C-alpha positions in Angstrom: -6.2 -61.9 42.1 -4.6 -58.6 41.5 -5.1 -59.0 37.7 -8.7 -59.9 38.0 -9.2 -56.5 39.9 -7.5 -54.3 37.4 -9.0 -55.6 34.2 -12.3 -53.8 34.3 -10.4 -50.5 35.0 -8.6 -51.0 32.0 -11.3 -52.0 29.7 -13.6 -49.1 30.5 -10.5 -46.8 30.2 -10.1 -48.2 26.2 -14.0 -48.1 25.9 -13.7 -44.6 27.1 -10.5 -43.6 24.6 -12.4 -44.9 21.7 -15.4 -43.4 22.3 -13.9 -40.2 22.4 -12.0 -40.7 19.3 -15.0 -41.4 17.7 -16.7 -38.7 18.7 -14.1 -36.2 17.6 -13.7 -38.0 14.2 -17.7 -37.4 13.9 -17.2 -33.6 14.7 -14.4 -33.0 12.2 -16.5 -35.0 9.7 -19.7 -32.8 10.3 -17.4 -29.7 10.4 -15.9 -30.5 7.0 -19.3 -31.2 5.9 -20.6 -27.7 7.0 -17.3 -25.9 5.7 -18.8 -26.9 2.0 -21.9 -24.8 2.6 -20.5 -21.8 4.9 -17.3 -20.5 3.6 -15.2 -18.1 5.7 -11.8 -17.0 5.4 -10.1 -15.1 8.3 -7.4 -12.4 7.4 -5.7 -10.3 10.0 -3.0 -8.8 7.6 -2.9 -4.9 7.3 -5.6 -4.0 5.1 -6.9 -7.6 4.5 -4.9 -8.3 1.3 -5.3 -11.9 1.4 -9.1 -12.0 0.8 -11.2 -10.3 -1.7 -12.6 -6.8 -1.5 -16.1 -6.1 -1.3 -16.0 -4.6 -4.6 -14.6 -7.9 -6.0 -16.9 -9.9 -4.2 -19.9 -8.0 -5.7 -18.4 -8.1 -9.2 -18.6 -12.2 -9.1 -21.7 -12.2 -7.1 -23.9 -10.2 -9.6 -22.6 -12.3 -13.0 -25.4 -12.7 -15.3 -23.5 -15.5 -17.3 -21.0 -18.0 -16.7 -17.4 -16.5 -16.7 -14.6 -19.1 -17.1 -10.9 -18.5 -16.2 -8.0 -20.5 -18.0 -4.6 -20.5 -15.5 -1.2 -21.2 -17.6 1.3 -22.0 -15.1 4.7 -23.9 -16.0 6.1 -26.8 -14.5 9.0 -26.0 -12.0 8.7 -22.4 -11.8 11.8 -20.7 -10.5 11.7 -20.1 -6.5 11.0 -16.3 -7.2 7.8 -16.9 -9.3 6.5 -19.7 -6.7 5.1 -17.0 -4.2 3.3 -15.3 -7.0 1.8 -18.4 -8.5 0.5 -19.8 -5.2 -0.9 -16.1 -4.5 -2.8 -16.1 -8.0 -4.3 -19.6 -7.3 -5.6 -18.7 -3.8 -6.9 -15.4 -5.2 -8.7 -17.2 -8.0 -10.4 -19.7 -5.3 -11.7 -16.4 -3.7 -13.2 -15.6 -6.8 -14.7 -19.1 -7.4 -15.9 -19.2 -3.7 -18.2 -16.1 -4.0 -18.8 -16.2 -7.7 -20.8 -19.7 -6.8 -21.9 -21.4 -10.1 -21.2 -18.3 -12.6 -17.5 -18.3 -12.1 -15.0 -21.4 -12.5 -11.3 -21.6 -13.1 -9.2 -24.2 -14.4 -5.4 -24.9 -14.4 -4.7 -25.8 -17.8 -2.7 -29.3 -18.3 0.8 -29.5 -19.3 0.5 -33.5 -19.9 0.8 -32.4 -23.9 3.7 -29.7 -23.9 3.2 -28.5 -27.4 -0.8 -28.4 -27.1 0.1 -26.4 -23.6 2.1 -23.8 -25.6 -0.5 -23.6 -28.4 -3.4 -23.1 -26.4 -1.6 -20.5 -24.3 -0.4 -18.3 -27.5 -4.0 -18.4 -28.9 -5.1 -16.9 -25.4 -2.6 -14.2 -25.6 -0.2 -15.7 -23.0 3.2 -15.1 -23.8 6.6 -17.0 -22.8 8.4 -15.1 -20.7 12.2 -15.7 -20.7 14.1 -15.9 -17.4 17.6 -17.3 -16.2 17.6 -19.7 -13.5 20.5 -21.5 -11.6 20.4 -25.5 -12.2 22.9 -27.7 -11.2 25.3 -25.0 -10.4 24.9 -23.6 -13.6 23.1 -20.6 -15.0 20.4 -21.9 -17.8 17.5 -19.8 -19.6 14.3 -21.1 -19.7 10.8 -19.8 -21.5 8.0 -20.0 -18.7 4.3 -19.1 -19.1 2.3 -17.8 -16.4 -1.1 -16.0 -17.1 -4.8 -16.1 -17.0 -7.5 -16.0 -19.6 -10.9 -15.0 -19.0 -14.1 -15.4 -21.1 -17.6 -14.2 -21.0 -20.2 -14.1 -23.3 -18.1 -15.0 -26.1 -15.5 -12.3 -25.3 -12.2 -12.9 -24.3 -9.2 -10.8 -22.1 -6.0 -12.1 -20.9 -3.6 -11.1 -18.2 0.0 -11.8 -18.2 1.5 -12.3 -14.8 5.0 -10.9 -14.1 7.3 -11.0 -11.3 6.3 -8.5 -8.1 2.7 -8.3 -9.2 1.3 -9.6 -6.2 0.6 -6.1 -4.7 -1.9 -5.4 -7.5 -3.2 -8.7 -8.7 -6.5 -8.3 -7.2 -6.8 -5.1 -8.9 -5.6 -6.2 -12.2 -8.0 -9.0 -12.2 -11.3 -7.0 -10.7 -10.4 -4.4 -13.4 -10.2 -6.9 -16.2 -13.5 -8.6 -15.0 -15.0 -5.0 -14.9 -14.4 -4.3 -18.7 -15.2 -7.5 -19.8 -18.6 -7.5 -18.3 -19.5 -3.9 -18.5 -21.1 -2.9 -21.8 -19.7 0.8 -21.7 -16.6 2.2 -19.7 -17.2 5.7 -18.6 -15.5 8.6 -20.3 -12.4 10.7 -19.4 -10.7 13.3 -21.4 -7.0 14.0 -21.5 -5.3 17.4 -22.1 -2.9 16.7 -24.9 -1.0 19.9 -26.0 2.3 20.0 -28.8 4.7 19.1 -25.8 3.1 15.9 -24.8 4.9 13.0 -25.1 3.3 9.6 -25.2 6.5 7.6 -23.8 6.8 9.9 -21.0 3.1 8.8 -19.8 3.1 5.1 -21.0 2.5 3.8 -17.7 -0.3 6.3 -16.9 -1.9 5.8 -20.4 -1.9 2.2 -20.2 -3.7 2.0 -16.5 -6.3 4.7 -17.8 -7.2 3.0 -21.1 -8.0 -0.2 -19.0 -10.6 1.5 -16.7 -12.0 4.4 -18.8 -12.7 5.6 -22.5 -10.0 8.3 -23.1 -10.6 11.2 -25.5 -7.6 13.2 -26.4 -8.5 17.1 -26.2 -6.8 20.1 -27.2 -9.0 22.2 -25.5 -9.2 24.4 -29.0 -13.5 22.9 -29.6 -16.0 22.7 -26.8 -15.9 19.3 -25.1 -18.4 17.6 -22.4 -16.6 14.7 -20.7 -17.5 14.1 -17.3 -13.9 14.3 -16.1 -11.0 16.0 -17.8 -7.2 15.1 -16.8 -4.9 18.1 -17.0 -1.3 17.0 -16.9 0.1 20.5 -16.9 2.0 23.3 -19.0 5.0 25.2 -18.9 3.4 28.3 -20.8 0.2 30.2 -21.3 -2.8 28.7 -23.1 -4.4 30.5 -25.8 -7.3 32.5 -25.3 -9.6 30.1 -26.8 -8.3 27.1 -24.9 -8.6 28.9 -21.5 -12.3 30.2 -22.7 -13.2 26.5 -23.2 -11.7 25.5 -20.1 -13.3 27.8 -17.8 -16.9 27.1 -19.7 -16.4 23.7 -19.0 -15.9 23.9 -15.6 -19.0 26.5 -15.2 -21.3 24.0 -17.2 -20.5 21.0 -14.3 -17.1 19.7 -15.6 -14.6 18.4 -13.4 -11.0 19.1 -13.4 -7.7 17.1 -12.2 -5.2 19.6 -12.6 -1.4 18.4 -12.0 0.4 21.6 -12.7 4.1 22.7 -11.7 4.8 26.1 -10.3 8.5 25.8 -10.7 9.9 24.0 -13.4 13.5 22.3 -12.3 16.4 19.9 -13.6 18.3 18.2 -11.4 20.9 17.3 -14.0 21.6 20.8 -14.5 20.7 22.0 -11.0 18.7 24.5 -12.4 14.9 25.8 -11.7 12.9 28.6 -12.6 9.6 29.8 -12.2 6.4 29.0 -14.8 4.6 31.9 -15.8 1.4 31.0 -17.3 -2.0 32.7 -17.7 -3.8 29.2 -15.8 -2.4 30.5 -12.6 -4.7 33.6 -13.0 -7.6 31.4 -14.1 -7.2 29.3 -11.1 -6.6 32.0 -8.7 -10.1 33.1 -9.7 -11.4 29.9 -8.5 -9.6 30.5 -5.2 -7.1 28.2 -5.8 -3.5 29.2 -5.2 -0.2 27.4 -6.4 2.4 29.2 -4.1 5.8 30.1 -6.0 8.1 28.0 -3.7 9.4 24.4 -3.5 8.9 21.6 -0.7 11.5 19.9 0.9 11.3 16.9 2.8 13.5 14.7 5.0 11.5 11.7 3.7 12.4 11.8 0.0 14.4 9.8 -2.8 17.7 9.9 -3.5 19.7 10.9 -6.8 22.9 9.7 -8.0 26.0 11.8 -8.0 29.2 11.0 -9.5 32.4 11.1 -7.1 35.9 10.5 -8.3 38.3 7.9 -6.3 41.5 8.4 -7.8 41.1 7.4 -11.5 37.7 5.9 -10.8 34.2 7.6 -11.3 31.5 6.1 -9.4 27.7 7.2 -8.7 26.6 7.3 -5.0 23.1 7.8 -4.2 22.5 11.0 -2.0 19.1 11.8 -0.3 17.3 14.8 -2.3 14.6 16.5 -0.5 13.1 18.1 -3.1 11.7 14.9 -4.2 9.5 14.1 -1.3 7.3 11.1 -1.0 4.2 12.4 0.5 1.7 10.8 2.2 -2.2 10.3 1.7 -4.9 11.1 4.3 -6.7 7.9 5.4 -9.9 9.7 6.1 -10.8 10.0 2.2 -11.4 7.6 -0.4 -8.9 9.0 -2.9 -6.0 8.6 -0.8 -7.3 5.7 1.8 -4.2 3.1 1.9 -1.5 5.2 -0.6 1.9 6.3 1.0 5.2 7.2 -0.3 3.8 9.0 -3.1 7.1 10.3 -4.9 6.8 14.3 -6.4 9.4 16.0 -8.3 9.8 19.6 -7.7 6.4 20.2 -6.2 4.7 23.7 -4.8 2.5 24.4 -1.8 -1.0 25.1 -2.0 -2.3 27.7 0.0 -5.1 26.3 2.2 -5.7 29.6 3.8 -7.6 31.5 0.8 -10.6 33.1 2.4 -13.8 32.1 0.3 -16.9 31.1 1.9 -18.4 29.5 -1.3 -15.2 27.1 -1.9 -14.4 24.4 0.7 -10.7 23.2 0.8 -9.9 19.6 1.8 -6.2 18.5 1.9 -5.4 15.1 0.1 -1.6 14.8 0.1 0.7 16.2 2.9 4.5 16.1 3.7 6.2 14.8 6.9 6.7 16.7 10.0 10.4 17.3 8.8 9.6 19.8 5.9 11.4 22.7 4.5 10.7 25.5 1.8 12.6 27.1 -0.8 11.2 30.6 -1.8 11.4 32.0 -5.4 12.4 33.6 -7.5 15.9 32.1 -7.0 15.9 28.3 -6.3 19.1 26.3 -5.4 18.5 22.7 -6.4 22.2 21.4 -6.4 22.5 18.1 -4.7 25.7 19.1 -2.9 23.9 21.3 -0.6 22.3 18.3 1.1 25.1 16.1 1.0 25.6 16.9 4.7 23.6 15.6 7.0 22.9 18.9 9.0 21.5 20.2 5.9 18.5 17.6 5.8 18.4 17.5 9.8 17.5 21.3 9.7 14.3 20.6 7.9 11.9 20.8 10.8 8.3 22.9 9.3 5.0 21.3 9.9 3.4 19.5 7.1 2.4 21.7 4.1 -0.6 20.7 1.6 0.6 19.8 -1.9 -2.4 18.2 -3.2 -6.0 19.4 -2.1 -10.0 18.9 -3.3 -11.7 22.2 -3.9 -15.3 22.4 -4.1 -18.3 24.6 -4.0 -19.6 27.7 -6.2 -17.0 29.2 -8.6 -17.3 32.2 -10.7 -16.5 32.2 -14.3 -13.0 33.9 -15.1 -14.7 36.0 -17.9 -17.8 37.0 -15.8 -16.7 40.7 -15.9 -16.1 40.4 -19.5 -18.7 41.4 -21.6 -17.6 40.3 -25.0 -17.5 37.0 -23.9 -20.5 37.0 -21.2 -22.5 38.0 -24.5 -21.2 34.6 -26.2 -24.1 32.1 -26.5 -24.3 29.2 -24.1 -22.5 31.2 -21.6 -22.7 30.5 -17.8 -21.0 33.0 -15.3 -21.4 30.6 -12.1 -21.6 27.1 -11.2 -23.2 25.9 -8.0 -21.5 22.6 -7.4 -18.2 21.7 -8.9 -15.1 20.0 -8.0 -11.8 20.6 -8.6 -8.6 18.4 -7.5 -5.4 20.4 -7.8 -1.7 18.7 -7.4 1.4 21.1 -7.5 3.3 19.0 -9.5 2.8 17.5 -12.9 5.8 14.8 -12.7 3.1 12.5 -10.9 2.4 10.4 -13.4 5.5 10.7 -15.9 7.5 7.8 -16.6 10.5 9.0 -14.5 8.6 8.8 -11.4 6.1 6.0 -12.0 9.1 3.2 -13.3 9.5 2.5 -9.6 6.4 3.9 -8.1 2.8 3.0 -9.4 1.3 5.1 -6.3 1.0 8.5 -8.2 -0.8 6.8 -10.9 -3.0 5.0 -8.3 -3.8 8.6 -6.7 -4.9 10.0 -10.0 -7.3 6.9 -11.2 -8.9 7.1 -7.6 -9.4 10.9 -8.2 -11.1 10.3 -11.5 -13.4 7.3 -9.9 -14.0 9.9 -7.0 -15.3 12.5 -9.4 -17.5 10.1 -11.3 -19.0 9.2 -8.0 -18.1 5.6 -8.7 -15.4 4.6 -6.0 -15.7 0.9 -6.5 -12.4 0.1 -7.7 -10.5 2.5 -5.5 -10.8 0.2 -2.4 -9.0 -2.2 -4.8 -6.3 -0.3 -5.9 -5.3 0.7 -2.4 -5.1 -2.7 -1.2 -1.4 -3.4 -1.5 1.2 -5.2 0.1 3.3 -2.2 2.0 6.2 -1.8 4.0 5.5 -0.4 7.4 8.3 1.6 8.7 8.5 2.6 12.2 8.1 6.7 11.4 8.9 8.0 15.0 8.9 11.3 13.7 5.4 11.3 12.5 4.3 9.2 15.5 5.6 12.1 17.6 4.0 14.6 15.4 0.7 12.7 15.5 1.0 12.8 19.5 1.5 16.8 19.6 5.1 17.2 19.9 6.6 20.3 18.7 8.8 20.0 15.6 11.4 21.5 17.6 11.4 19.1 20.2 10.8 16.2 17.8 14.5 16.7 16.8 15.8 16.2 20.1 13.8 13.4 21.0 13.7 11.1 18.1 17.3 10.3 18.1 17.0 8.9 21.5 13.4 7.0 20.5 15.2 5.6 18.0 18.2 4.3 19.9 15.9 2.8 22.4 14.0 1.1 20.0 16.9 -0.4 18.7 18.3 -1.5 21.8 14.9 -3.1 22.7 14.6 -4.8 19.4 18.0 -6.2 20.4 17.6 -7.4 23.7 13.9 -8.0 24.4 13.6 -11.4 22.2 16.3 -12.9 24.1 14.8 -11.5 27.6 11.5 -12.8 26.5 12.8 -16.2 25.8 14.8 -16.8 28.9 11.8 -15.6 31.1 9.7 -18.1 29.1 12.3 -20.6 30.2 12.3 -20.4 33.6 8.4 -20.0 33.5 8.4 -23.9 31.7 11.1 -24.8 34.2 9.0 -24.0 37.4 5.9 -25.0 36.0 7.1 -28.4 35.0 8.6 -28.7 38.5 5.0 -27.8 39.8 3.6 -30.2 37.6 6.1 -33.4 39.0 5.1 -32.7 42.5 1.6 -32.8 41.6 1.7 -35.7 40.2 3.9 -37.2 42.5 1.4 -36.1 45.5 -1.4 -37.5 43.5 0.0 -41.2 42.7 2.9 -41.6 45.5 1.7 -39.6 48.6 3.9 -41.7 50.8 6.7 -40.8 48.9 6.1 -37.1 49.3 5.2 -37.5 53.0 8.6 -39.4 53.6 10.4 -36.7 51.7 8.9 -33.7 53.6 9.1 -35.7 56.8 13.1 -36.1 56.0 13.2 -32.4 54.8 11.4 -31.1 58.3 13.8 -33.5 60.5 16.7 -32.2 58.8 15.5 -28.6 59.0 14.8 -29.1 62.9 18.1 -30.9 63.2 19.5 -28.0 61.6 17.7 -25.3 63.6 18.6 -27.0 66.8 22.2 -27.5 66.1 23.9 -24.1 67.4 26.2 -22.6 65.2 29.8 -22.2 66.0 30.7 -19.3 68.2 27.3 -18.0 68.6 26.2 -20.1 71.5 27.5 -20.1 74.9 29.6 -23.4 76.0 28.3 -25.1 79.1 31.1 -25.1 81.5 31.6 -28.0 83.9 30.8 -27.1 87.5 33.6 -27.2 90.3 
């Protein structure tokens, strides 16, 4: 009888469960079908670096012909290359999704190893020799990692190297931009007799990928839209100075990377540069001060120290090599950080000239120092003591800025030059970008940091009024250190107060990082214990109410009995009557 009564509810429960599963399965199938037509990837990373930028999306959406990408990836890649290979596949999937039918990519098969290698070499994908650890032994293996893109019969290749994740989207988008554009914008590059191509190898490589580069010596008039001036250590000839001045007066735009002080850390020597270029700049209300900027946020240099008979190098923080920060309010510097400068000088942003506006681009940290000329002590030994670096407490100073507005010719008051055919004495709207350091793009600095090169490339695009690539260049995976000094400065704390508060706040953050996770875990454990206990009691009340009532009655009787029982020594004992 009992089984007959319970059977119908069990069948109903089973049917209800099957119905729910079928509905859930149908919803999942429908969602999968819809996702094939509507694609969206949620990216909550800083700068959204794991999804394509709008520039890259627009580029592949506007393809006029089919573009095919062939991907070459060796089997059993070493562990250090797996992240790059996975990121490259995901990124190409994004390009494929937004390119629609015009863009497609294919992973080249490795069924026939000889055919794979031959095809890779034809597409200029070169073997990379790497040392890996297999079976407790070091072995040397040639691996292939690269991409080949073909569009309208033209072909470009991109070899992938370790550590390339940070700039992979930029490399691919810049390559596609070259491949699909009929003509790249022209950029002039000043080169004097002291210009050494080897010192600018990295910068030159990036520059020639995105622009048509014209090498100029300023001895002839020129008309490129933008001129990159990598600095001088002596005066220009009068003809060179005149051609430069007239280039600006006719609407030309210049990026000056100019030292005011020349320095060499190997010999601890520094001296002021005397050049007629500074008189030209001052005529445009641009002043590079005769000083050296120091910063607590800096790069180290190696100093030789002796211990007995042994001599070894010890890294020492060196404030004359500051790591400056870009301002996120400007497209040139947005997303750029830790740009190294070597012996840079401060720009005077208080020059009174109503016709020229000054926009700071790069600034030092709130812990800044200044060495004023004409004598400059840059000996690393003076910064060995912690106290020497901690005494740097000046407010941030500007080391790069954009000057825009009306400029007057340096030769406006010279009647001989003013009578020259084609002479222009004034320009109504012009833009000049100045950085108080010429080492920004040199190989000695860019071998470990390419942020300075990206800054100059962004500046070129800004002056060309085409900032499409600046967004992609700035989308890099960067460290996010907790800069308490900068945070305090941004919250209007005075530099003197920062020196007192920052060590205590730093200690508090360290202790919190050590204790807070454990405390949160313990607190969560107690919460789970209490929640599960309440859940058990709720279940017992619902399915075994008599048991709960019996337990509560027993507990109530025990509590009542305990309350009625007098404690020894507290109640008055009854005495028998006589």
